[in-house]
OpenMM code with the backbone's topology and positions (N, CA, C; nanometers):
from openmm import Vec3, app, unit

residues = "UNK UNK UNK UNK UNK UNK UNK UNK UNK UNK UNK UNK UNK UNK UNK UNK UNK UNK UNK UNK UNK UNK UNK UNK UNK UNK UNK UNK UNK UNK UNK UNK UNK UNK UNK UNK UNK UNK UNK UNK UNK UNK UNK UNK UNK UNK UNK UNK UNK UNK UNK UNK UNK UNK UNK UNK UNK UNK UNK UNK UNK UNK UNK UNK UNK UNK UNK UNK UNK UNK UNK UNK UNK UNK UNK UNK UNK UNK UNK UNK UNK UNK UNK UNK UNK UNK UNK UNK".split()
positions = [
    Vec3(0.4817, 0.7450, 1.5665),
    Vec3(0.5013, 0.6310, 1.5539),
    Vec3(0.6034, 0.5543, 1.4278),
    Vec3(0.6546, 0.5056, 1.4544),
    Vec3(0.7793, 0.4404, 1.2927),
    Vec3(0.7681, 0.3645, 1.2820),
    Vec3(0.7452, 0.3308, 1.1161),
    Vec3(0.6850, 0.1939, 1.0879),
    Vec3(0.8225, 0.1825, 0.9981),
    Vec3(0.8028, -0.0310, 0.9864),
    Vec3(0.9407, -0.0093, 0.9481),
    Vec3(0.7853, -0.1222, 0.8399),
    Vec3(0.9228, -0.0886, 0.6898),
    Vec3(0.8608, -0.1639, 0.5445),
    Vec3(0.7998, -0.3012, 0.5748),
    Vec3(0.8554, -0.3936, 0.6604),
    Vec3(0.7253, -0.4488, 0.6746),
    Vec3(0.6463, -0.4685, 0.6844),
    Vec3(0.6125, -0.3738, 0.8310),
    Vec3(0.4220, -0.3493, 0.8917),
    Vec3(0.3464, -0.2991, 0.7715),
    Vec3(0.4124, -0.2243, 0.6840),
    Vec3(0.3498, -0.1269, 0.6228),
    Vec3(0.2997, -0.2454, 0.4914),
    Vec3(0.3983, -0.3142, 0.4524),
    Vec3(0.3483, -0.4014, 0.3706),
    Vec3(0.2424, -0.5021, 0.4268),
    Vec3(0.1938, -0.5287, 0.5382),
    Vec3(0.1342, -0.5894, 0.5670),
    Vec3(0.0345, -0.5425, 0.5761),
    Vec3(0.0277, -0.3708, 0.6033),
    Vec3(-0.1032, -0.3425, 0.5762),
    Vec3(-0.1426, -0.3331, 0.4603),
    Vec3(-0.0567, -0.3343, 0.3633),
    Vec3(-0.1149, -0.3000, 0.2317),
    Vec3(-0.1055, -0.4152, 0.1213),
    Vec3(-0.0877, -0.5245, 0.2038),
    Vec3(-0.1403, -0.6638, 0.2062),
    Vec3(-0.2829, -0.6664, 0.2523),
    Vec3(-0.3166, -0.6605, 0.3776),
    Vec3(-0.4552, -0.6381, 0.4191),
    Vec3(-0.5742, -0.5001, 0.3154),
    Vec3(-0.5170, -0.4742, 0.2801),
    Vec3(-0.6211, -0.3618, 0.2159),
    Vec3(-0.6447, -0.3727, 0.0284),
    Vec3(-0.5147, -0.4563, 0.0144),
    Vec3(-0.5531, -0.4756, -0.1389),
    Vec3(-0.6012, -0.6214, -0.1119),
    Vec3(-0.5828, -0.7020, -0.0514),
    Vec3(-0.7078, -0.8151, -0.0387),
    Vec3(-0.7807, -0.7877, -0.0063),
    Vec3(-0.8469, -0.6972, 0.0938),
    Vec3(-1.0199, -0.6642, 0.0991),
    Vec3(-1.1015, -0.6330, -0.0301),
    Vec3(-0.9607, -0.5181, -0.1279),
    Vec3(-1.0311, -0.5236, -0.2358),
    Vec3(-1.0294, -0.5832, -0.3502),
    Vec3(-1.0320, -0.6830, -0.3880),
    Vec3(-0.9298, -0.8022, -0.4206),
    Vec3(-1.0369, -0.9099, -0.3863),
    Vec3(-1.1131, -0.8985, -0.2430),
    Vec3(-1.1765, -0.9980, -0.2334),
    Vec3(-1.2688, -1.0898, -0.2972),
    Vec3(-1.2966, -1.0751, -0.3961),
    Vec3(-1.3410, -1.0925, -0.4602),
    Vec3(-1.2680, -1.2514, -0.6193),
    Vec3(-1.1706, -1.2049, -0.5742),
    Vec3(-1.0437, -1.3368, -0.6383),
    Vec3(-1.0137, -1.4456, -0.5264),
    Vec3(-1.0158, -1.5187, -0.6235),
    Vec3(-1.0430, -1.6954, -0.5029),
    Vec3(-0.9149, -1.6842, -0.4129),
    Vec3(-0.7900, -1.6319, -0.4796),
    Vec3(-0.6608, -1.6301, -0.3757),
    Vec3(-0.6003, -1.4782, -0.2897),
    Vec3(-0.6011, -1.5163, -0.1834),
    Vec3(-0.5554, -1.3645, -0.1012),
    Vec3(-0.3983, -1.3670, -0.2003),
    Vec3(-0.3492, -1.2344, -0.1826),
    Vec3(-0.1882, -1.2016, -0.1866),
    Vec3(-0.1232, -1.2774, -0.0620),
    Vec3(-0.0189, -1.2515, -0.0398),
    Vec3(0.0124, -1.2598, 0.0672),
    Vec3(0.1470, -1.1627, 0.0975),
    Vec3(0.2119, -1.1253, 0.1434),
    Vec3(0.3047, -1.0249, 0.1241),
    Vec3(0.3909, -1.0772, 0.0457),
    Vec3(0.4947, -1.2121, 0.0634),
    Vec3(0.6039, -1.2469, -0.0528),
    Vec3(0.5817, -1.2319, -0.1520),
    Vec3(0.3913, -1.2795, -0.2107),
    Vec3(0.4363, -1.2527, -0.3419),
    Vec3(0.3755, -1.1389, -0.4023),
    Vec3(0.2802, -1.0218, -0.3279),
    Vec3(0.2325, -0.9149, -0.3000),
    Vec3(0.3970, -0.8265, -0.3646),
    Vec3(0.4902, -0.8085, -0.2706),
    Vec3(0.6034, -0.7114, -0.2679),
    Vec3(0.6433, -0.6906, -0.4304),
    Vec3(0.6803, -0.8060, -0.5146),
    Vec3(0.6647, -0.7502, -0.6188),
    Vec3(0.6190, -0.6942, -0.7736),
    Vec3(0.5050, -0.7133, -0.6649),
    Vec3(0.3611, -0.6575, -0.8111),
    Vec3(0.3528, -0.5182, -0.8011),
    Vec3(0.3533, -0.4542, -0.8929),
    Vec3(0.3104, -0.3343, -0.9323),
    Vec3(0.1561, -0.2693, -0.9335),
    Vec3(0.1348, -0.1855, -0.9429),
    Vec3(-0.0345, -0.1376, -0.8955),
    Vec3(-0.1066, -0.2241, -1.0461),
    Vec3(-0.0100, -0.2177, -1.1278),
    Vec3(-0.0439, -0.2639, -1.2938),
    Vec3(-0.1029, -0.3785, -1.2841),
    Vec3(0.0237, -0.4715, -1.2083),
    Vec3(-0.0235, -0.5982, -1.2760),
    Vec3(-0.1017, -0.6400, -1.1423),
    Vec3(-0.1874, -0.5735, -1.0400),
    Vec3(-0.2677, -0.6332, -0.9171),
    Vec3(-0.3554, -0.5602, -1.0084),
    Vec3(-0.4059, -0.5116, -1.1116),
    Vec3(-0.4811, -0.5479, -1.1753),
    Vec3(-0.5802, -0.3845, -1.0556),
    Vec3(-0.5753, -0.2545, -1.0290),
    Vec3(-0.6519, -0.2052, -0.9673),
    Vec3(-0.6714, -0.0711, -1.0247),
    Vec3(-0.8228, -0.0454, -1.0440),
    Vec3(-0.8187, 0.0854, -1.1178),
    Vec3(-0.7983, 0.1967, -1.0205),
    Vec3(-0.8500, 0.3091, -1.0836),
    Vec3(-0.8012, 0.4038, -1.0070),
    Vec3(-0.9056, 0.4946, -0.8739),
    Vec3(-1.0150, 0.4010, -0.8847),
    Vec3(-1.0952, 0.4122, -0.7260),
    Vec3(-1.0281, 0.3209, -0.6677),
    Vec3(-0.9574, 0.1909, -0.6594),
    Vec3(-0.9388, 0.0911, -0.5704),
    Vec3(-0.8267, 0.1518, -0.5205),
    Vec3(-0.6860, 0.2322, -0.6025),
    Vec3(-0.5896, 0.2934, -0.5370),
    Vec3(-0.6133, 0.3949, -0.4344),
    Vec3(-0.7504, 0.5037, -0.4958),
    Vec3(-0.7594, 0.5253, -0.4224),
    Vec3(-0.8057, 0.5116, -0.2528),
    Vec3(-0.8740, 0.3952, -0.2436),
    Vec3(-0.9645, 0.3499, -0.1437),
    Vec3(-0.8203, 0.2614, -0.0565),
    Vec3(-0.7163, 0.2126, -0.1337),
    Vec3(-0.6286, 0.2151, -0.0401),
    Vec3(-0.5003, 0.2590, -0.0251),
    Vec3(-0.5079, 0.4240, -0.0516),
    Vec3(-0.4251, 0.4952, -0.0122),
    Vec3(-0.5032, 0.5743, 0.1069),
    Vec3(-0.6176, 0.6046, 0.0733),
    Vec3(-0.6945, 0.6240, 0.2339),
    Vec3(-0.7622, 0.5637, 0.3625),
    Vec3(-0.7175, 0.4430, 0.2639),
    Vec3(-0.7286, 0.3343, 0.4532),
    Vec3(-0.5714, 0.3399, 0.5153),
    Vec3(-0.4718, 0.3538, 0.3999),
    Vec3(-0.3395, 0.3908, 0.4779),
    Vec3(-0.3020, 0.4958, 0.5508),
    Vec3(-0.3582, 0.6139, 0.5154),
    Vec3(-0.3837, 0.7442, 0.5373),
    Vec3(-0.4821, 0.7157, 0.6926),
    Vec3(-0.5258, 0.6351, 0.7034),
    Vec3(-0.6281, 0.6239, 0.8316),
    Vec3(-0.5180, 0.5747, 0.8870),
    Vec3(-0.5013, 0.4058, 0.8858),
    Vec3(-0.4295, 0.3403, 0.9419),
    Vec3(-0.2864, 0.4260, 1.0410),
    Vec3(-0.2459, 0.4331, 0.8992),
    Vec3(-0.0892, 0.5410, 0.9602),
    Vec3(-0.0977, 0.6789, 1.0314),
    Vec3(-0.2220, 0.7268, 0.9801),
    Vec3(-0.2642, 0.8900, 1.0725),
    Vec3(-0.1220, 0.9591, 1.0140),
    Vec3(-0.1340, 0.9870, 0.8435),
    Vec3(-0.0439, 1.0457, 0.7835),
    Vec3(-0.1173, 1.1010, 0.6771),
    Vec3(-0.0194, 1.1941, 0.6289),
    Vec3(-0.1013, 1.2144, 0.4871),
    Vec3(-0.0288, 1.1765, 0.3957),
    Vec3(-0.0707, 1.1021, 0.2716),
    Vec3(0.0478, 1.0208, 0.2105),
    Vec3(-0.0049, 1.1803, 0.0536),
    Vec3(0.0852, 1.1960, 0.0211),
    Vec3(0.1032, 1.3356, -0.0700),
    Vec3(0.2416, 1.3128, -0.1314),
    Vec3(0.2275, 1.1914, -0.2340),
    Vec3(0.3222, 1.1589, -0.2805),
    Vec3(0.2556, 1.0711, -0.4653),
    Vec3(0.2880, 1.1191, -0.5369),
    Vec3(0.2627, 1.0943, -0.7266),
    Vec3(0.3900, 0.9251, -0.7088),
    Vec3(0.2837, 0.7926, -0.7880),
    Vec3(0.3583, 0.7084, -0.7639),
    Vec3(0.3290, 0.7027, -0.9133),
    Vec3(0.3764, 0.5790, -0.9842),
    Vec3(0.3530, 0.5252, -1.1310),
    Vec3(0.2614, 0.4343, -1.1037),
    Vec3(0.1777, 0.3554, -1.2699),
    Vec3(0.1607, 0.2171, -1.2411),
    Vec3(0.2397, 0.1122, -1.2042),
    Vec3(0.3969, 0.1378, -1.2388),
    Vec3(0.4648, 0.0726, -1.2488),
    Vec3(0.5494, 0.0466, -1.1319),
    Vec3(0.5015, 0.1204, -1.0311),
    Vec3(0.5738, 0.1290, -0.8954),
    Vec3(0.5277, -0.0309, -0.8298),
    Vec3(0.5863, -0.0942, -0.7584),
    Vec3(0.6332, -0.2241, -0.6999),
    Vec3(0.4956, -0.1454, -0.5569),
    Vec3(0.4326, -0.2688, -0.5253),
    Vec3(0.4242, -0.2730, -0.3849),
    Vec3(0.4874, -0.2557, -0.2368),
    Vec3(0.6569, -0.2968, -0.2771),
    Vec3(0.7279, -0.2928, -0.1918),
    Vec3(0.8191, -0.1262, -0.1942),
    Vec3(0.8200, -0.1004, -0.3118),
    Vec3(0.8537, 0.0034, -0.3498),
    Vec3(0.7411, 0.1416, -0.2219),
    Vec3(0.6123, 0.1541, -0.2610),
    Vec3(0.5296, 0.1967, -0.1955),
    Vec3(0.5500, 0.1552, -0.0468),
    Vec3(0.5943, 0.0487, 0.0237),
    Vec3(0.5380, 0.0423, 0.1470),
    Vec3(0.6795, 0.1366, 0.1790),
    Vec3(0.8377, 0.1558, 0.1263),
    Vec3(0.8991, 0.1985, 0.1082),
    Vec3(0.8849, 0.3823, 0.1667),
    Vec3(0.8080, 0.4513, 0.0229),
    Vec3(0.7427, 0.5383, 0.0344),
    Vec3(0.7079, 0.6053, 0.1299),
    Vec3(0.6299, 0.5008, 0.2464),
    Vec3(0.5334, 0.5304, 0.2732),
    Vec3(0.6022, 0.5593, 0.4418),
    Vec3(0.7213, 0.4416, 0.4242),
    Vec3(0.7655, 0.4500, 0.5878),
    Vec3(0.8823, 0.6155, 0.5727),
    Vec3(0.9136, 0.6582, 0.4544),
    Vec3(0.9497, 0.7969, 0.4899),
    Vec3(0.8655, 0.8834, 0.5316),
    Vec3(0.7049, 0.8892, 0.4727),
    Vec3(0.5959, 0.9920, 0.4790),
    Vec3(0.5811, 0.9578, 0.6055),
    Vec3(0.5977, 0.8702, 0.6941),
    Vec3(0.5312, 0.8003, 0.8479),
    Vec3(0.6636, 0.8580, 0.8920),
    Vec3(0.7982, 0.8650, 0.8380),
    Vec3(0.8827, 0.9318, 0.9417),
    Vec3(0.8719, 1.0636, 0.9312),
    Vec3(0.9164, 1.1049, 0.8311),
    Vec3(0.8763, 1.2815, 0.7950),
    Vec3(0.7626, 1.3614, 0.8936),
    Vec3(0.6608, 1.2664, 0.9209),
    Vec3(0.5349, 1.3004, 0.9820),
    Vec3(0.5405, 1.4195, 1.1159),
    Vec3(0.5132, 1.5398, 1.1440),
    Vec3(0.5258, 1.6204, 1.2467),
    Vec3(0.4558, 1.5727, 1.3680),
    Vec3(0.4760, 1.5119, 1.4811),
    Vec3(0.4450, 1.4936, 1.5224),
    Vec3(0.3907, 1.6471, 1.6625),
] * unit.nanometer
topology = app.Topology()
chain = topology.addChain("A")
for resn in residues:
    res = topology.addResidue(resn, chain)
    for name in ("N", "CA", "C"):
        topology.addAtom(name, app.Element.getBySymbol(name[0]), res)
């Protein structure tokens, strides 16, 4: 299945909100898109959890490196490419 960046952003938003559920306000897609991993204050374990859940949801292996300065929008585009290159 092919995914759009918007669909993947929705998934990322869901995952980030589930991890940061202890905070008062949920992130929405528009506010999340420009935030980096560092700005979200995700620990390495949080990032691993997000990636594992995205792999399961998208049925892909995410084998790419990204930095703490990667925005969520950039991550969604990386995942679009990963999903598109998945061998069926």
